[in-house]
C-alpha positions in Angstrom: 189.7 202.9 147.1 192.8 204.9 147.9 195.9 203.7 149.6 195.0 205.8 152.6 191.6 204.1 152.9 193.3 200.7 152.5 195.8 201.6 155.2 192.9 202.5 157.5 191.4 199.1 156.9 194.6 197.4 157.8 194.8 199.4 161.0 191.2 198.4 161.9 192.0 194.8 161.2 195.0 195.1 163.5 192.6 196.2 166.3 190.3 193.2 165.6 193.3 190.8 165.8 194.4 192.4 169.1 190.9 191.9 170.4 191.0 188.2 169.6 194.4 188.0 171.2 193.1 189.5 174.4 190.2 187.0 174.5 192.7 184.2 174.1 194.9 185.6 176.9 191.8 185.5 179.2 191.2 181.9 178.3 194.9 181.2 179.1 194.3 181.9 182.7 192.1 178.8 183.2 193.8 176.5 180.7 195.5 173.2 181.5 199.1 172.5 180.3 198.3 171.3 176.8 195.7 174.0 176.2 198.0 176.7 177.4 200.8 175.6 175.0 198.3 175.8 172.1 196.9 179.1 173.2 200.4 180.6 173.7 201.3 179.6 170.1 198.1 181.2 168.8 198.7 184.3 170.8 202.2 184.6 169.4 200.9 184.3 165.8 198.2 186.9 166.4 200.7 189.3 167.9 202.8 189.1 164.8 199.7 189.4 162.6 198.5 192.5 164.5 202.0 194.1 164.3 202.2 193.4 160.5 198.7 194.8 159.9 199.5 197.9 161.9 202.8 198.6 160.2 201.4 198.0 156.7 198.5 200.3 157.5 200.7 203.0 158.7 202.9 202.7 155.6 199.9 202.9 153.3 198.4 205.9 155.1 201.7 207.7 154.9 202.6 206.7 151.3 202.0 210.1 149.8 204.1 211.8 152.5 207.1 209.7 151.4 206.8 210.4 147.6 
């Protein structure tokens, strides 16, 4: 597996994480106070994970352009 292929996998994983985040945001609309606090925490974590996966994927895909 090349770094470019690995980068593409990271970008795809970022999309899956964002999809999960969107589902949690939908659940947030009908959640009570305690559920909403937990969901907001999970959404924040997923946002960070998606960003990190996307950035890592972009760096790996562009690795040979930097060297």
